[in-house]
C-alpha positions as CSV (number, residue, x, y, z in Angstrom):
1,X,37.9,-53.0,-58.2
2,X,35.6,-49.0,-57.4
3,X,37.7,-46.5,-56.6
4,X,35.7,-43.3,-55.0
5,X,38.0,-39.9,-54.1
6,X,40.7,-41.8,-53.9
7,X,39.6,-44.8,-51.7
8,X,39.7,-48.3,-53.4
9,X,36.9,-50.8,-53.2
10,X,37.2,-54.3,-54.1
11,X,33.7,-55.0,-55.8
12,X,33.1,-58.9,-54.2
13,X,33.7,-57.3,-50.6
14,X,30.4,-57.0,-48.2
15,X,28.1,-55.6,-46.8
16,X,28.4,-54.0,-43.2
17,X,26.1,-55.6,-41.5
18,X,27.3,-59.6,-43.3
19,X,30.5,-57.7,-41.5
20,X,29.7,-56.5,-38.6
21,X,27.4,-60.5,-38.2
22,X,31.3,-61.8,-38.7
23,X,32.9,-59.8,-36.3
24,X,29.9,-60.5,-33.1
25,X,31.2,-64.4,-34.3
26,X,34.5,-63.6,-33.8
27,X,33.8,-62.0,-30.3
28,X,32.0,-64.7,-29.1
29,X,34.9,-67.5,-30.2
30,X,37.5,-64.5,-28.8
31,X,35.3,-64.8,-25.1
32,X,34.5,-69.1,-25.1
33,X,38.2,-69.6,-26.2
34,X,38.8,-66.9,-22.7
35,X,37.1,-68.9,-20.3
36,X,38.2,-73.0,-21.7
37,X,38.8,-74.5,-19.1
38,X,41.0,-77.2,-21.6
39,X,43.2,-74.7,-22.9
40,X,46.6,-73.5,-21.2
41,X,47.4,-70.4,-21.2
42,X,49.8,-70.8,-24.5
43,X,47.3,-71.6,-26.3
44,X,44.6,-69.2,-25.0
45,X,47.3,-66.6,-26.2
46,X,47.7,-67.9,-29.7
47,X,44.4,-68.6,-30.3
48,X,43.0,-65.2,-29.2
49,X,46.5,-63.7,-30.7
50,X,44.8,-65.3,-34.5
51,X,41.0,-64.4,-33.6
52,X,42.9,-60.8,-32.7
53,X,43.9,-60.6,-36.3
54,X,41.1,-61.3,-37.9
55,X,38.8,-59.0,-36.6
56,X,41.3,-56.3,-36.8
57,X,41.4,-56.3,-41.5
58,X,37.9,-57.0,-40.7
59,X,37.3,-53.8,-38.8
60,X,39.0,-52.6,-41.8
61,X,36.7,-54.2,-43.9
62,X,33.6,-52.9,-41.8
63,X,35.3,-49.2,-42.8
64,X,36.0,-49.6,-46.1
65,X,31.9,-51.4,-46.3
66,X,30.3,-48.5,-44.4
67,X,31.8,-46.0,-46.7
68,X,31.3,-47.2,-49.8
69,X,27.7,-47.4,-48.9
70,X,27.8,-44.0,-48.1
71,X,28.9,-42.8,-51.1
72,X,27.2,-44.8,-52.8
73,X,23.7,-43.4,-51.1
74,X,25.2,-39.7,-51.9
75,X,25.2,-40.3,-55.3
76,X,21.6,-42.0,-55.6
77,X,20.5,-38.6,-54.3
78,X,21.8,-36.6,-57.1
79,X,22.3,-33.5,-56.1
80,X,24.4,-32.4,-58.6
81,X,21.2,-31.1,-59.7
82,X,20.2,-28.7,-57.0
83,X,23.5,-27.2,-57.2
84,X,24.9,-28.6,-54.1
85,X,28.1,-30.8,-53.7
86,X,29.3,-33.1,-51.7
87,X,32.7,-32.9,-48.7
88,X,33.5,-35.7,-47.2
89,X,36.2,-33.8,-44.3
90,X,36.1,-37.9,-43.4
91,X,35.6,-41.1,-45.3
92,X,32.4,-41.6,-43.2
93,X,30.8,-38.1,-42.7
94,X,29.3,-36.1,-45.3
95,X,28.6,-32.9,-45.8
96,X,26.8,-30.8,-48.4
97,X,28.6,-27.4,-50.0
98,X,26.7,-25.2,-52.6
99,X,28.3,-24.8,-56.1
100,X,27.5,-21.3,-57.4
101,X,28.0,-19.1,-53.9
102,X,31.9,-18.5,-56.1
103,X,29.5,-17.5,-58.5
104,X,27.3,-15.4,-57.1
105,X,30.2,-13.7,-55.5
106,X,32.2,-12.4,-58.6
107,X,28.4,-11.4,-59.9
108,X,27.8,-8.8,-56.7
109,X,31.0,-7.6,-57.0
110,X,30.4,-6.9,-60.8
111,X,27.4,-5.6,-59.9
112,X,28.8,-3.1,-58.3
113,X,31.6,-2.1,-61.2
114,X,29.0,-1.4,-63.0
115,X,28.5,1.8,-64.9
116,X,26.2,1.5,-68.5
117,X,22.7,2.6,-67.6
118,X,21.6,-0.9,-70.3
119,X,24.5,-2.9,-68.0
120,X,23.1,-1.9,-64.5
121,X,19.9,-3.3,-65.3
122,X,21.0,-6.6,-67.5
123,X,23.0,-7.1,-64.1
124,X,20.3,-6.5,-61.3
125,X,18.5,-8.7,-63.7
126,X,20.9,-11.9,-62.8
127,X,21.6,-10.6,-60.2
128,X,17.7,-11.0,-59.2
129,X,18.1,-14.6,-61.0
130,X,20.9,-15.9,-58.9
131,X,19.4,-14.7,-55.7
132,X,15.9,-16.4,-56.2
133,X,18.8,-19.5,-57.6
134,X,20.5,-19.2,-53.9
135,X,17.2,-18.7,-52.2
136,X,15.6,-22.2,-53.8
137,X,19.0,-23.7,-53.6
138,X,18.9,-22.6,-49.3
139,X,15.2,-24.3,-48.6
140,X,16.0,-27.2,-50.3
141,X,18.8,-27.9,-48.1
142,X,16.9,-27.2,-45.1
143,X,14.3,-29.5,-46.0
144,X,17.1,-32.4,-46.3
145,X,18.0,-31.5,-43.1
146,X,14.6,-30.8,-41.8
147,X,13.8,-34.6,-43.5
148,X,18.0,-35.9,-42.1
149,X,17.5,-34.9,-38.2
150,X,13.9,-35.8,-38.9
151,X,15.2,-39.5,-39.9
152,X,18.3,-39.2,-36.9
153,X,15.5,-39.7,-33.9
154,X,13.4,-41.9,-35.7
155,X,16.2,-43.4,-35.1
156,X,17.8,-42.4,-32.2
157,X,14.3,-43.7,-30.6
158,X,15.0,-47.6,-32.2
159,X,18.4,-47.7,-30.5
160,X,16.7,-46.2,-26.9
161,X,14.5,-48.7,-27.6
162,X,17.2,-51.8,-28.6
163,X,19.4,-50.8,-25.2
164,X,15.9,-50.9,-22.9
165,X,15.1,-54.3,-24.0
166,X,19.3,-55.0,-23.8
167,X,19.3,-53.5,-20.7
168,X,15.9,-55.3,-19.4
169,X,17.7,-58.7,-19.7
170,X,18.2,-60.5,-16.2
171,X,21.8,-61.9,-18.2
172,X,23.9,-60.4,-20.3
173,X,25.8,-62.9,-24.0
174,X,28.5,-61.8,-25.4
175,X,26.3,-61.1,-28.6
176,X,24.4,-59.0,-25.9
177,X,27.4,-56.6,-24.6
178,X,28.9,-56.4,-27.7
179,X,25.4,-55.3,-29.4
180,X,25.1,-52.9,-26.4
181,X,28.2,-51.4,-26.8
182,X,27.7,-50.3,-31.1
183,X,23.7,-49.5,-29.9
184,X,25.2,-47.1,-27.5
185,X,27.7,-45.7,-29.3
186,X,25.8,-45.0,-32.2
187,X,23.2,-43.2,-29.9
188,X,26.5,-41.0,-28.9
189,X,26.7,-40.3,-32.1
190,X,23.1,-39.5,-33.2
191,X,22.2,-37.1,-29.6
192,X,25.6,-34.7,-31.1
193,X,24.5,-34.6,-34.2
194,X,20.6,-33.6,-33.3
195,X,22.1,-30.9,-30.2
196,X,24.5,-29.5,-33.2
197,X,21.4,-28.9,-35.2
198,X,18.7,-28.3,-32.6
199,X,14.8,-27.3,-34.3
200,X,11.3,-27.0,-32.9
201,X,10.7,-31.1,-33.8
202,X,13.3,-32.2,-31.2
203,X,10.9,-32.1,-28.6
204,X,10.8,-36.0,-29.4
205,X,14.3,-36.0,-27.9
206,X,14.3,-34.4,-24.6
207,X,11.5,-36.8,-23.5
208,X,13.7,-40.0,-25.2
209,X,16.3,-38.3,-22.6
210,X,14.3,-38.1,-19.6
211,X,12.9,-42.5,-20.1
212,X,16.9,-43.2,-20.5
């Protein structure tokens, strides 16, 4: 058992992709039971209720797995080296915060109160050094955001292609319908993210929207 930001994870829990496949299998079973003519109404109700309980527990496992995967990925970046720290507004979302903002604010305040010429010269050097560090951090953060947005745009293209492939099928199985719902949900999340973080290279996104 391991802990991350107050969250508890079982060491033997499966990854999210495996759990999603199990969830799709349960959805298939529910669909088949619902339209099985050999079952009476009471038996259909009992069987589907049991499977829905399993599905709900499985979905909770998926959320925990996605959270752990996100935390593990962020931990692997070792962002403390570039004076950033992760902030999780919700378990499956992460933002970066600059660690030295308070330190910089204190230094700037002390600079204004300096009277001694030597101390003033020293504080100017310190302020210049801190300002240089802050610019470097902002530049690094901007590069990270740019790379993340580029990754999200590439992922959006993949999702659009998968949705288009499903739309071109003559008929969809229940697994196909479940996968399409999942992809459309992911598509919406990515587009919202990109709309909040527009960049020059986002012209590709505009083109992909026109094709849908």
